N, CA, C and O atoms as a GROMACS GRO file, in nm:
protein
  600
    1MET      N    1   1.388   1.854  -3.891
    1MET     CA    2   1.415   1.993  -3.861
    1MET      C    3   1.349   2.038  -3.752
    1MET      O    4   1.230   2.061  -3.776
    2ASP      N    5   1.387   2.063  -3.628
    2ASP     CA    6   1.323   2.112  -3.520
    2ASP      C    7   1.261   2.232  -3.525
    2ASP      O    8   1.280   2.305  -3.622
    3LEU      N    9   1.180   2.270  -3.425
    3LEU     CA   10   1.120   2.418  -3.400
    3LEU      C   11   1.259   2.502  -3.412
    3LEU      O   12   1.292   2.559  -3.517
    4GLN      N   13   1.336   2.504  -3.295
    4GLN     CA   14   1.447   2.572  -3.298
    4GLN      C   15   1.504   2.639  -3.419
    4GLN      O   16   1.530   2.758  -3.435
    5GLU      N   17   1.522   2.525  -3.510
    5GLU     CA   18   1.618   2.552  -3.632
    5GLU      C   19   1.511   2.642  -3.720
    5GLU      O   20   1.523   2.762  -3.743
    6ILE      N   21   1.388   2.544  -3.769
    6ILE     CA   22   1.288   2.642  -3.844
    6ILE      C   23   1.262   2.807  -3.800
    6ILE      O   24   1.232   2.891  -3.885
    7LEU      N   25   1.278   2.844  -3.637
    7LEU     CA   26   1.269   2.948  -3.630
    7LEU      C   27   1.393   3.054  -3.649
    7LEU      O   28   1.378   3.175  -3.666
    8LEU      N   29   1.518   2.987  -3.643
    8LEU     CA   30   1.673   3.044  -3.661
    8LEU      C   31   1.651   3.079  -3.833
    8LEU      O   32   1.688   3.190  -3.871
    9LYS      N   33   1.600   2.997  -3.917
    9LYS     CA   34   1.609   2.996  -4.052
    9LYS      C   35   1.510   3.116  -4.076
    9LYS      O   36   1.571   3.199  -4.144
   10PHE      N   37   1.377   3.160  -4.046
   10PHE     CA   38   1.320   3.255  -4.021
   10PHE      C   39   1.402   3.378  -3.960
   10PHE      O   40   1.380   3.476  -4.033
   11GLY      N   41   1.469   3.405  -3.879
   11GLY     CA   42   1.513   3.506  -3.851
   11GLY      C   43   1.472   3.547  -3.714
   11GLY      O   44   1.481   3.665  -3.680
   12PHE      N   45   1.436   3.476  -3.650
   12PHE     CA   46   1.401   3.471  -3.519
   12PHE      C   47   1.536   3.405  -3.449
   12PHE      O   48   1.615   3.322  -3.496
   13LYS      N   49   1.535   3.470  -3.318
   13LYS     CA   50   1.640   3.461  -3.193
   13LYS      C   51   1.600   3.339  -3.164
   13LYS      O   52   1.491   3.285  -3.185
   14GLU      N   53   1.719   3.290  -3.102
   14GLU     CA   54   1.758   3.137  -2.994
   14GLU      C   55   1.651   3.158  -2.910
   14GLU      O   56   1.631   3.265  -2.853
   15ILE      N   57   1.568   3.039  -2.896
   15ILE     CA   58   1.466   3.043  -2.783
   15ILE      C   59   1.561   2.974  -2.647
   15ILE      O   60   1.625   2.869  -2.654
   16GLN      N   61   1.548   3.077  -2.507
   16GLN     CA   62   1.625   3.021  -2.462
   16GLN      C   63   1.527   2.943  -2.335
   16GLN      O   64   1.447   3.010  -2.271
   17LYS      N   65   1.542   2.818  -2.313
   17LYS     CA   66   1.462   2.721  -2.226
   17LYS      C   67   1.509   2.769  -2.084
   17LYS      O   68   1.619   2.764  -2.029
   18PRO      N   69   1.385   2.818  -2.044
   18PRO     CA   70   1.376   2.855  -1.885
   18PRO      C   71   1.456   2.713  -1.805
   18PRO      O   72   1.445   2.599  -1.848
   19ASN      N   73   1.535   2.749  -1.685
   19ASN     CA   74   1.542   2.660  -1.609
   19ASN      C   75   1.461   2.632  -1.476
   19ASN      O   76   1.494   2.661  -1.361
   20ILE      N   77   1.326   2.556  -1.527
   20ILE     CA   78   1.242   2.567  -1.388
   20ILE      C   79   1.230   2.417  -1.309
   20ILE      O   80   1.235   2.320  -1.384
   21HIS      N   81   1.219   2.397  -1.198
   21HIS     CA   82   1.181   2.275  -1.178
   21HIS      C   83   1.092   2.319  -1.035
   21HIS      O   84   1.101   2.409  -0.952
   22TYR      N   85   0.997   2.197  -1.058
   22TYR     CA   86   0.864   2.208  -1.006
   22TYR      C   87   0.890   2.120  -0.866
   22TYR      O   88   0.973   2.030  -0.858
   23ALA      N   89   0.804   2.163  -0.755
   23ALA     CA   90   0.796   2.080  -0.629
   23ALA      C   91   0.681   2.053  -0.569
   23ALA      O   92   0.622   2.157  -0.537
   24PHE      N   93   0.635   1.973  -0.545
   24PHE     CA   94   0.494   1.913  -0.470
   24PHE      C   95   0.533   1.919  -0.348
   24PHE      O   96   0.650   1.882  -0.353
   25PRO      N   97   0.508   1.942  -0.240
   25PRO     CA   98   0.518   1.912  -0.092
   25PRO      C   99   0.403   1.814  -0.053
   25PRO      O  100   0.292   1.843  -0.098
   26LEU      N  101   0.411   1.722   0.012
   26LEU     CA  102   0.331   1.610   0.055
   26LEU      C  103   0.293   1.638   0.197
   26LEU      O  104   0.383   1.668   0.276
   27GLY      N  105   0.196   1.633   0.229
   27GLY     CA  106   0.135   1.649   0.368
   27GLY      C  107   0.167   1.528   0.419
   27GLY      O  108   0.199   1.428   0.355
   28PHE      N  109   0.150   1.547   0.597
   28PHE     CA  110   0.169   1.404   0.679
   28PHE      C  111   0.009   1.413   0.740
   28PHE      O  112  -0.059   1.515   0.733
   29MET      N  113  -0.033   1.290   0.800
   29MET     CA  114  -0.140   1.223   0.849
   29MET      C  115  -0.120   1.162   0.976
   29MET      O  116  -0.043   1.067   0.990
   30GLU      N  117  -0.204   1.223   1.093
   30GLU     CA  118  -0.138   1.118   1.199
   30GLU      C  119  -0.235   0.982   1.211
   30GLU      O  120  -0.358   0.989   1.201
   31ILE      N  121  -0.176   0.879   1.230
   31ILE     CA  122  -0.266   0.737   1.252
   31ILE      C  123  -0.186   0.700   1.375
   31ILE      O  124  -0.091   0.754   1.433
   32PHE      N  125  -0.264   0.577   1.398
   32PHE     CA  126  -0.220   0.487   1.528
   32PHE      C  127  -0.240   0.378   1.473
   32PHE      O  128  -0.342   0.338   1.416
   33ILE      N  129  -0.070   0.293   1.503
   33ILE     CA  130  -0.095   0.181   1.464
   33ILE      C  131  -0.102   0.061   1.546
   33ILE      O  132  -0.077   0.076   1.666
   34GLY      N  133  -0.131  -0.058   1.502
   34GLY     CA  134  -0.118  -0.200   1.605
   34GLY      C  135  -0.181  -0.177   1.737
   34GLY      O  136  -0.303  -0.190   1.750
   35ASN      N  137  -0.076  -0.130   1.871
   35ASN     CA  138  -0.118  -0.134   1.987
   35ASN      C  139  -0.171  -0.034   1.994
   35ASN      O  140  -0.272  -0.047   2.063
   36LYS      N  141  -0.147   0.128   1.937
   36LYS     CA  142  -0.256   0.217   1.931
   36LYS      C  143  -0.215   0.311   2.045
   36LYS      O  144  -0.296   0.392   2.092
   37GLU      N  145  -0.030   0.295   2.109
   37GLU     CA  146   0.028   0.352   2.208
   37GLU      C  147   0.065   0.528   2.160
   37GLU      O  148   0.065   0.624   2.237
   38TYR      N  149   0.085   0.530   2.062
   38TYR     CA  150   0.135   0.636   2.030
   38TYR      C  151   0.070   0.680   1.857
   38TYR      O  152   0.042   0.592   1.775
   39PRO      N  153   0.059   0.804   1.833
   39PRO     CA  154   0.055   0.820   1.688
   39PRO      C  155   0.201   0.828   1.606
   39PRO      O  156   0.312   0.840   1.658
   40ILE      N  157   0.175   0.821   1.486
   40ILE     CA  158   0.301   0.831   1.387
   40ILE      C  159   0.246   0.922   1.283
   40ILE      O  160   0.125   0.927   1.262
   41GLY      N  161   0.338   0.997   1.214
   41GLY     CA  162   0.282   1.122   1.117
   41GLY      C  163   0.329   1.002   0.971
   41GLY      O  164   0.441   0.956   0.952
   42GLU      N  165   0.244   0.985   0.914
   42GLU     CA  166   0.259   0.922   0.793
   42GLU      C  167   0.245   1.006   0.683
   42GLU      O  168   0.159   1.093   0.674
   43LEU      N  169   0.347   0.974   0.580
   43LEU     CA  170   0.344   1.074   0.453
   43LEU      C  171   0.235   1.031   0.340
   43LEU      O  172   0.224   0.926   0.277
   44VAL      N  173   0.171   1.129   0.336
   44VAL     CA  174   0.050   1.101   0.235
   44VAL      C  175   0.120   1.148   0.053
   44VAL      O  176   0.152   1.251  -0.006
   45ASP      N  177   0.114   0.984   0.021
   45ASP     CA  178   0.190   0.984  -0.132
   45ASP      C  179   0.064   0.975  -0.220
   45ASP      O  180   0.007   0.868  -0.197
   46THR      N  181   0.005   1.042  -0.303
   46THR     CA  182  -0.109   1.007  -0.389
   46THR      C  183  -0.039   0.906  -0.525
   46THR      O  184  -0.106   0.827  -0.592
   47GLY      N  185   0.098   0.930  -0.540
   47GLY     CA  186   0.162   0.863  -0.660
   47GLY      C  187   0.223   0.704  -0.586
   47GLY      O  188   0.247   0.608  -0.659
   48GLU      N  189   0.236   0.700  -0.474
   48GLU     CA  190   0.285   0.557  -0.429
   48GLU      C  191   0.178   0.446  -0.452
   48GLU      O  192   0.065   0.495  -0.458
   49GLU      N  193   0.181   0.323  -0.466
   49GLU     CA  194   0.156   0.253  -0.474
   49GLU      C  195   0.158   0.099  -0.352
   49GLU      O  196   0.095  -0.006  -0.371
   50ILE      N  197   0.256   0.133  -0.219
   50ILE     CA  198   0.244   0.055  -0.134
   50ILE      C  199   0.274   0.141   0.035
   50ILE      O  200   0.350   0.237   0.055
   51ASN      N  201   0.215   0.092   0.106
   51ASN     CA  202   0.211   0.143   0.224
   51ASN      C  203   0.336   0.107   0.324
   51ASN      O  204   0.326   0.000   0.384
   52ILE      N  205   0.442   0.179   0.345
   52ILE     CA  206   0.546   0.138   0.374
   52ILE      C  207   0.569   0.240   0.504
   52ILE      O  208   0.553   0.362   0.517
   53ILE      N  209   0.620   0.121   0.608
   53ILE     CA  210   0.690   0.188   0.752
   53ILE      C  211   0.835   0.137   0.784
   53ILE      O  212   0.883   0.055   0.706
   54PRO      N  213   0.897   0.174   0.875
   54PRO     CA  214   1.038   0.157   0.893
   54PRO      C  215   1.029   0.019   1.000
   54PRO      O  216   0.926  -0.002   1.063
   55GLU      N  217   1.129  -0.054   1.010
   55GLU     CA  218   1.130  -0.161   1.116
   55GLU      C  219   1.121  -0.123   1.229
   55GLU      O  220   1.068  -0.196   1.313
   56GLU      N  221   1.177   0.025   1.268
   56GLU     CA  222   1.155   0.055   1.446
   56GLU      C  223   0.979   0.056   1.473
   56GLU      O  224   0.919   0.054   1.580
   57ILE      N  225   0.949   0.059   1.394
   57ILE     CA  226   0.742   0.124   1.410
   57ILE      C  227   0.700  -0.011   1.423
   57ILE      O  228   0.625  -0.041   1.516
   58GLU      N  229   0.737  -0.096   1.343
   58GLU     CA  230   0.676  -0.261   1.356
   58GLU      C  231   0.734  -0.324   1.479
   58GLU      O  232   0.664  -0.415   1.524
   59ILE      N  233   0.828  -0.303   1.534
   59ILE     CA  234   0.882  -0.365   1.625
   59ILE      C  235   0.806  -0.288   1.731
   59ILE      O  236   0.728  -0.360   1.793
   60LYS      N  237   0.808  -0.164   1.766
   60LYS     CA  238   0.724  -0.094   1.853
   60LYS      C  239   0.597  -0.145   1.871
   60LYS      O  240   0.552  -0.177   1.981
   61SER      N  241   0.532  -0.155   1.758
   61SER     CA  242   0.389  -0.162   1.781
   61SER      C  243   0.343  -0.312   1.780
   61SER      O  244   0.225  -0.346   1.792
   62SER      N  245   0.438  -0.391   1.764
   62SER     CA  246   0.406  -0.525   1.805
   62SER      C  247   0.307  -0.569   1.701
   62SER      O  248   0.187  -0.589   1.724
   63LEU      N  249   0.368  -0.584   1.579
   63LEU     CA  250   0.298  -0.646   1.470
   63LEU      C  251   0.296  -0.763   1.440
   63LEU      O  252   0.395  -0.813   1.495
   64THR      N  253   0.236  -0.846   1.378
   64THR     CA  254   0.235  -0.987   1.308
   64THR      C  255   0.278  -0.986   1.164
   64THR      O  256   0.206  -0.950   1.070
   65THR      N  257   0.391  -1.025   1.157
   65THR     CA  258   0.442  -0.993   1.007
   65THR      C  259   0.507  -1.117   0.968
   65THR      O  260   0.543  -1.195   1.056
   66ARG      N  261   0.534  -1.153   0.800
   66ARG     CA  262   0.610  -1.247   0.771
   66ARG      C  263   0.702  -1.182   0.664
   66ARG      O  264   0.692  -1.081   0.594
   67LYS      N  265   0.818  -1.305   0.681
   67LYS     CA  266   0.891  -1.237   0.627
   67LYS      C  267   0.905  -1.225   0.478
   67LYS      O  268   0.822  -1.299   0.426
   68ILE      N  269   0.969  -1.169   0.397
   68ILE     CA  270   0.995  -1.128   0.246
   68ILE      C  271   1.105  -1.082   0.226
   68ILE      O  272   1.182  -1.051   0.318
   69ASN      N  273   1.136  -1.070   0.086
   69ASN     CA  274   1.264  -1.045   0.033
   69ASN      C  275   1.221  -0.939  -0.090
   69ASN      O  276   1.172  -0.989  -0.191
   70MET      N  277   1.237  -0.813  -0.085
   70MET     CA  278   1.187  -0.751  -0.229
   70MET      C  279   1.244  -0.590  -0.211
   70MET      O  280   1.227  -0.500  -0.128
   71ASN      N  281   1.321  -0.607  -0.338
   71ASN     CA  282   1.343  -0.483  -0.366
   71ASN      C  283   1.281  -0.360  -0.458
   71ASN      O  284   1.250  -0.368  -0.577
   72LEU      N  285   1.275  -0.287  -0.403
   72LEU     CA  286   1.169  -0.168  -0.524
   72LEU      C  287   1.256  -0.062  -0.554
   72LEU      O  288   1.323  -0.011  -0.465
   73ARG      N  289   1.262  -0.021  -0.677
   73ARG     CA  290   1.350   0.108  -0.716
   73ARG      C  291   1.287   0.184  -0.739
   73ARG      O  292   1.184   0.137  -0.788
   74GLY      N  293   1.285   0.337  -0.730
   74GLY     CA  294   1.227   0.473  -0.734
   74GLY      C  295   1.240   0.503  -0.864
   74GLY      O  296   1.323   0.446  -0.935
   75ILE      N  297   1.153   0.604  -0.912
   75ILE     CA  298   1.143   0.694  -1.053
   75ILE      C  299   1.307   0.736  -1.056
   75ILE      O  300   1.362   0.736  -1.165
   76ARG      N  301   1.382   0.769  -0.937
   76ARG     CA  302   1.488   0.847  -0.947
   76ARG      C  303   1.602   0.741  -0.908
   76ARG      O  304   1.711   0.792  -0.884
   77GLY      N  305   1.591   0.588  -0.897
   77GLY     CA  306   1.658   0.520  -0.893
   77GLY      C  307   1.725   0.464  -0.736
   77GLY      O  308   1.818   0.385  -0.722
   78HIS      N  309   1.652   0.523  -0.641
   78HIS     CA  310   1.687   0.514  -0.539
   78HIS      C  311   1.614   0.393  -0.493
   78HIS      O  312   1.493   0.389  -0.516
   79THR      N  313   1.676   0.288  -0.428
   79THR     CA  314   1.598   0.160  -0.392
   79THR      C  315   1.569   0.117  -0.202
   79THR      O  316   1.625   0.172  -0.107
   80ASN      N  317   1.491   0.032  -0.198
   80ASN     CA  318   1.436  -0.006  -0.080
   80ASN      C  319   1.443  -0.115  -0.061
   80ASN      O  320   1.432  -0.192  -0.156
   81SER      N  321   1.462  -0.160   0.064
   81SER     CA  322   1.498  -0.291   0.081
   81SER      C  323   1.397  -0.333   0.143
   81SER      O  324   1.390  -0.272   0.249
   82LEU      N  325   1.282  -0.435   0.129
   82LEU     CA  326   1.161  -0.436   0.175
   82LEU      C  327   1.163  -0.592   0.237
   82LEU      O  328   1.162  -0.694   0.168
   83VAL      N  329   1.167  -0.588   0.380
   83VAL     CA  330   1.229  -0.728   0.460
   83VAL      C  331   1.089  -0.806   0.557
   83VAL      O  332   1.095  -0.917   0.610
   84GLU      N  333   0.976  -0.720   0.558
   84GLU     CA  334   0.854  -0.797   0.615
   84GLU      C  335   0.754  -0.747   0.538
   84GLU      O  336   0.767  -0.661   0.450
   85LEU      N  337   0.624  -0.820   0.583
   85LEU     CA  338   0.478  -0.776   0.556
   85LEU      C  339   0.414  -0.806   0.673
   85LEU      O  340   0.426  -0.912   0.735
   86SER      N  341   0.323  -0.681   0.714
   86SER     CA  342   0.240  -0.696   0.796
   86SER      C  343   0.072  -0.684   0.718
   86SER      O  344   0.040  -0.592   0.644
   87GLU      N  345   0.007  -0.767   0.746
   87GLU     CA  346  -0.120  -0.790   0.649
   87GLU      C  347  -0.234  -0.745   0.782
   87GLU      O  348  -0.228  -0.750   0.904
   88PHE      N  349  -0.319  -0.707   0.697
   88PHE     CA  350  -0.464  -0.655   0.787
   88PHE      C  351  -0.433  -0.584   0.935
   88PHE      O  352  -0.493  -0.618   1.037
   89THR      N  353  -0.328  -0.478   0.932
   89THR     CA  354  -0.298  -0.424   1.041
   89THR      C  355  -0.390  -0.355   1.069
   89THR      O  356  -0.459  -0.315   0.976
   90PRO      N  357  -0.428  -0.311   1.227
   90PRO     CA  358  -0.538  -0.254   1.261
   90PRO      C  359  -0.482  -0.109   1.312
   90PRO      O  360  -0.395  -0.088   1.396
   91ILE      N  361  -0.563  -0.006   1.230
   91ILE     CA  362  -0.538   0.124   1.269
   91ILE      C  363  -0.625   0.208   1.302
   91ILE      O  364  -0.742   0.170   1.301
   92ILE      N  365  -0.601   0.316   1.331
   92ILE     CA  366  -0.675   0.434   1.373
   92ILE      C  367  -0.646   0.540   1.303
   92ILE      O  368  -0.527   0.570   1.296
   93LEU      N  369  -0.752   0.628   1.230
   93LEU     CA  370  -0.734   0.753   1.182
   93LEU      C  371  -0.758   0.856   1.264
   93LEU      O  372  -0.805   0.843   1.377
   94ALA      N  373  -0.721   0.982   1.200
   94ALA     CA  374  -0.732   1.092   1.279
   94ALA      C  375  -0.889   1.090   1.349
   94ALA      O  376  -0.909   1.112   1.468
   95ALA      N  377  -0.976   1.063   1.269
   95ALA     CA  378  -1.154   1.090   1.292
   95ALA      C  379  -1.166   0.989   1.414
   95ALA      O  380  -1.276   0.994   1.469
   96GLY      N  381  -1.072   0.895   1.470
   96GLY     CA  382  -1.110   0.783   1.521
   96GLY      C  383  -1.176   0.650   1.459
   96GLY      O  384  -1.230   0.566   1.531
   97GLU      N  385  -1.166   0.638   1.303
   97GLU     CA  386  -1.223   0.537   1.240
   97GLU      C  387  -1.118   0.453   1.274
   97GLU      O  388  -1.002   0.493   1.268
   98GLU      N  389  -1.152   0.321   1.315
   98GLU     CA  390  -1.076   0.174   1.276
   98GLU      C  391  -1.099   0.126   1.130
   98GLU      O  392  -1.197   0.123   1.056
   99THR      N  393  -0.998   0.099   1.120
   99THR     CA  394  -0.965   0.010   1.001
   99THR      C  395  -0.876  -0.083   0.955
   99THR      O  396  -0.818  -0.138   1.049
  100GLN      N  397  -0.834  -0.129   0.826
  100GLN     CA  398  -0.708  -0.232   0.866
  100GLN      C  399  -0.644  -0.172   0.738
  100GLN      O  400  -0.705  -0.097   0.662
  101ILE      N  401  -0.515  -0.212   0.720
  101ILE     CA  402  -0.432  -0.203   0.613
  101ILE      C  403  -0.317  -0.309   0.596
  101ILE      O  404  -0.339  -0.414   0.656
  102TYR      N  405  -0.209  -0.302   0.534
  102TYR     CA  406  -0.119  -0.347   0.503
  102TYR      C  407   0.019  -0.276   0.485
  102TYR      O  408   0.028  -0.182   0.407
  103PHE      N  409   0.097  -0.308   0.537
  103PHE     CA  410   0.226  -0.229   0.524
  103PHE      C  411   0.356  -0.333   0.514
  103PHE      O  412   0.383  -0.425   0.591
  104PHE      N  413   0.413  -0.295   0.417
  104PHE     CA  414   0.590  -0.323   0.393
  104PHE      C  415   0.677  -0.270   0.473
  104PHE      O  416   0.689  -0.147   0.468
  105ILE      N  417   0.740  -0.329   0.545
  105ILE     CA  418   0.831  -0.274   0.626
  105ILE      C  419   0.979  -0.296   0.567
  105ILE      O  420   1.044  -0.390   0.521
  106GLU      N  421   0.997  -0.153   0.593
  106GLU     CA  422   1.170  -0.163   0.493
  106GLU      C  423   1.292  -0.150   0.631
  106GLU      O  424   1.286  -0.079   0.732
  107LYS      N  425   1.384  -0.236   0.593
  107LYS     CA  426   1.509  -0.207   0.675
  107LYS      C  427   1.524  -0.068   0.675
  107LYS      O  428   1.495   0.010   0.584
  108GLY      N  429   1.577  -0.040   0.794
  108GLY     CA  430   1.645   0.096   0.756
  108GLY      C  431   1.559   0.176   0.818
  108GLY      O  432   1.459   0.120   0.863
  109SER      N  433   1.572   0.332   0.841
  109SER     CA  434   1.491   0.454   0.847
  109SER      C  435   1.458   0.562   0.755
  109SER      O  436   1.549   0.611   0.688
  110PHE      N  437   1.323   0.609   0.742
  110PHE     CA  438   1.285   0.667   0.632
  110PHE      C  439   1.173   0.705   0.688
  110PHE      O  440   1.132   0.664   0.797
  111HIS      N  441   1.088   0.830   0.574
  111HIS     CA  442   0.915   0.816   0.618
  111HIS      C  443   0.854   0.744   0.586
  111HIS      O  444   0.879   0.670   0.492
  112LYS      N  445   0.751   0.743   0.656
  112LYS     CA  446   0.620   0.629   0.617
  112LYS      C  447   0.551   0.660   0.534
  112LYS      O  448   0.555   0.773   0.485
  113VAL      N  449   0.479   0.580   0.500
  113VAL     CA  450   0.396   0.630   0.341
  113VAL      C  451   0.246   0.575   0.321
  113VAL      O  452   0.219   0.456   0.310
  114LEU      N  453   0.168   0.665   0.319
  114LEU     CA  454   0.046   0.570   0.302
  114LEU      C  455   0.016   0.609   0.163
  114LEU      O  456   0.008   0.730   0.138
  115GLU      N  457  -0.005   0.500   0.047
  115GLU     CA  458  -0.018   0.522  -0.100
  115GLU      C  459  -0.192   0.555  -0.127
  115GLU      O  460  -0.282   0.558  -0.043
  116ARG      N  461  -0.198   0.579  -0.278
  116ARG     CA  462  -0.346   0.619  -0.318
  116ARG      C  463  -0.424   0.524  -0.294
  116ARG      O  464  -0.536   0.568  -0.267
  117PRO      N  465  -0.416   0.365  -0.289
  117PRO     CA  466  -0.518   0.274  -0.331
  117PRO      C  467  -0.572   0.320  -0.150
  117PRO      O  468  -0.680   0.374  -0.128
  118PHE      N  469  -0.500   0.294  -0.069
  118PHE     CA  470  -0.554   0.311   0.087
  118PHE      C  471  -0.631   0.397   0.099
  118PHE      O  472  -0.746   0.364   0.128
  119LEU      N  473  -0.601   0.536   0.082
  119LEU     CA  474  -0.676   0.680   0.026
  119LEU      C  475  -0.807   0.620  -0.001
  119LEU      O  476  -0.893   0.643   0.084
  120GLU      N  477  -0.842   0.547  -0.103
  120GLU     CA  478  -0.926   0.512  -0.207
  120GLU      C  479  -1.042   0.438  -0.124
  120GLU      O  480  -1.161   0.465  -0.109
  121ASP      N  481  -0.956   0.329  -0.071
  121ASP     CA  482  -1.027   0.229   0.023
  121ASP      C  483  -1.134   0.275   0.155
  121ASP      O  484  -1.233   0.222   0.204
  122ASN      N  485  -1.034   0.439   0.192
  122ASN     CA  486  -1.104   0.477   0.288
  122ASN      C  487  -1.157   0.589   0.286
  122ASN      O  488  -1.169   0.670   0.377
  123ASN      N  489  -1.205   0.595   0.132
  123ASN     CA  490  -1.291   0.714   0.131
  123ASN      C  491  -1.158   0.877   0.159
  123ASN      O  492  -1.203   0.976   0.217
  124ILE      N  493  -1.066   0.878   0.130
  124ILE     CA  494  -0.987   0.994   0.171
  124ILE      C  495  -0.951   1.083   0.049
  124ILE      O  496  -0.896   1.036  -0.051
  125ARG      N  497  -0.980   1.205   0.059
  125ARG     CA  498  -0.967   1.277  -0.088
  125ARG      C  499  -0.850   1.381  -0.031
  125ARG      O  500  -0.830   1.418   0.085
  126LEU      N  501  -0.801   1.404  -0.116
  126LEU     CA  502  -0.689   1.523  -0.107
  126LEU      C  503  -0.764   1.648  -0.177
  126LEU      O  504  -0.806   1.630  -0.291
  127LYS      N  505  -0.778   1.742  -0.131
  127LYS     CA  506  -0.835   1.866  -0.193
  127LYS      C  507  -0.718   2.020  -0.177
  127LYS      O  508  -0.653   2.034  -0.073
  128PHE      N  509  -0.712   2.076  -0.239
  128PHE     CA  510  -0.632   2.182  -0.227
  128PHE      C  511  -0.747   2.350  -0.231
  128PHE      O  512  -0.816   2.392  -0.323
  129LEU      N  513  -0.727   2.403  -0.103
  129LEU     CA  514  -0.825   2.525  -0.104
  129LEU      C  515  -0.698   2.612  -0.099
  129LEU      O  516  -0.599   2.585  -0.030
  130PRO      N  517  -0.714   2.740  -0.194
  130PRO     CA  518  -0.639   2.831  -0.183
  130PRO      C  519  -0.604   2.873  -0.021
  130PRO      O  520  -0.486   2.871   0.016
  131LYS      N  521  -0.721   2.914   0.082
  131LYS     CA  522  -0.692   2.970   0.178
  131LYS      C  523  -0.664   2.880   0.294
  131LYS      O  524  -0.598   2.924   0.388
  132LYS      N  525  -0.707   2.762   0.294
  132LYS     CA  526  -0.646   2.639   0.389
  132LYS      C  527  -0.554   2.568   0.320
  132LYS      O  528  -0.538   2.468   0.390
  133ARG      N  529  -0.466   2.557   0.202
  133ARG     CA  530  -0.426   2.501   0.206
  133ARG      C  531  -0.445   2.361   0.147
  133ARG      O  532  -0.549   2.350   0.082
  134GLU      N  533  -0.361   2.242   0.155
  134GLU     CA  534  -0.402   2.128   0.113
  134GLU      C  535  -0.463   2.063   0.230
  134GLU      O  536  -0.426   2.084   0.346
  135ILE      N  537  -0.551   1.988   0.199
  135ILE     CA  538  -0.600   1.928   0.300
  135ILE      C  539  -0.634   1.815   0.265
  135ILE      O  540  -0.626   1.799   0.143
  136LEU      N  541  -0.690   1.680   0.352
  136LEU     CA  542  -0.753   1.560   0.334
  136LEU      C  543  -0.926   1.596   0.397
  136LEU      O  544  -0.972   1.659   0.492
  137ARG      N  545  -0.978   1.519   0.288
  137ARG     CA  546  -1.163   1.514   0.350
  137ARG      C  547  -1.182   1.397   0.347
  137ARG      O  548  -1.166   1.324   0.249
  138TYR      N  549  -1.220   1.364   0.462
  138TYR     CA  550  -1.254   1.201   0.488
  138TYR      C  551  -1.397   1.194   0.534
  138TYR      O  552  -1.447   1.258   0.627
  139GLN      N  553  -1.458   1.103   0.451
  139GLN     CA  554  -1.592   1.078   0.502
  139GLN      C  555  -1.626   0.992   0.581
  139GLN      O  556  -1.601   0.875   0.553
  140GLU      N  557  -1.684   1.019   0.685
  140GLU     CA  558  -1.705   0.902   0.816
  140GLU      C  559  -1.858   0.838   0.779
  140GLU      O  560  -1.946   0.883   0.706
  141PRO      N  561  -1.852   0.725   0.853
  141PRO     CA  562  -1.947   0.648   0.852
  141PRO      C  563  -2.114   0.692   0.838
  141PRO      O  564  -2.191   0.659   0.748
  142ASP      N  565  -2.142   0.775   0.955
  142ASP     CA  566  -2.245   0.828   0.925
  142ASP      C  567  -2.270   1.002   0.850
  142ASP      O  568  -2.343   1.098   0.876
  143GLU      N  569  -2.174   0.973   0.758
  143GLU     CA  570  -2.203   1.107   0.646
  143GLU      C  571  -2.116   1.210   0.653
  143GLU      O  572  -2.046   1.260   0.565
  144ARG      N  573  -2.127   1.238   0.775
  144ARG     CA  574  -2.025   1.385   0.788
  144ARG      C  575  -1.896   1.369   0.698
  144ARG      O  576  -1.858   1.258   0.658
  145ARG      N  577  -1.842   1.467   0.673
  145ARG     CA  578  -1.692   1.493   0.642
  145ARG      C  579  -1.651   1.555   0.728
  145ARG      O  580  -1.727   1.630   0.789
  146LEU      N  581  -1.495   1.544   0.767
  146LEU     CA  582  -1.418   1.585   0.807
  146LEU      C  583  -1.298   1.631   0.722
  146LEU      O  584  -1.252   1.575   0.622
  147TYR      N  585  -1.249   1.762   0.794
  147TYR     CA  586  -1.141   1.827   0.692
  147TYR      C  587  -1.026   1.873   0.792
  147TYR      O  588  -1.021   1.958   0.880
  148MET      N  589  -0.898   1.744   0.720
  148MET     CA  590  -0.784   1.790   0.785
  148MET      C  591  -0.689   1.873   0.716
  148MET      O  592  -0.670   1.847   0.597
  149PRO      N  593  -0.623   1.973   0.772
  149PRO     CA  594  -0.484   2.017   0.694
  149PRO      C  595  -0.384   1.933   0.704
  149PRO      O  596  -0.361   1.880   0.813
  150ILE      N  597  -0.302   1.902   0.582
  150ILE     CA  598  -0.197   1.867   0.587
  150ILE      C  599  -0.080   1.933   0.578
  150ILE      O  600   0.027   1.872   0.586
   0.00000   0.00000   0.00000
């Protein structure tokens, strides 16, 4: 017997379940990839476990890649076809800090994604400040902190 049946048995009215949907907007962070000629807006997704860029960015950035063939399925059933991997790709973060990252290259066009391990490796934290909304907190090598709204 579930809670609904128990409540009805004791004369309580039927419980109406509200139709509630949650949305968690994700922010974007500008980075420079490879040849550093133009910035791209990367989606910051703390639930993601891999970094993804589309083929067009890989081609424009003249990245060194190796061919792979991998299909990913998301939690809602969507699939991504990953066709190349760029390892130790030099990038510049918004603060001017240079680092390296790996990118899986997807066939087609979609949002570019930075994943949780990348944020952790580069000492980047997501924070929510009521007056400023969501921000990225970046710890620079000289111990200064940079706060960027996303």
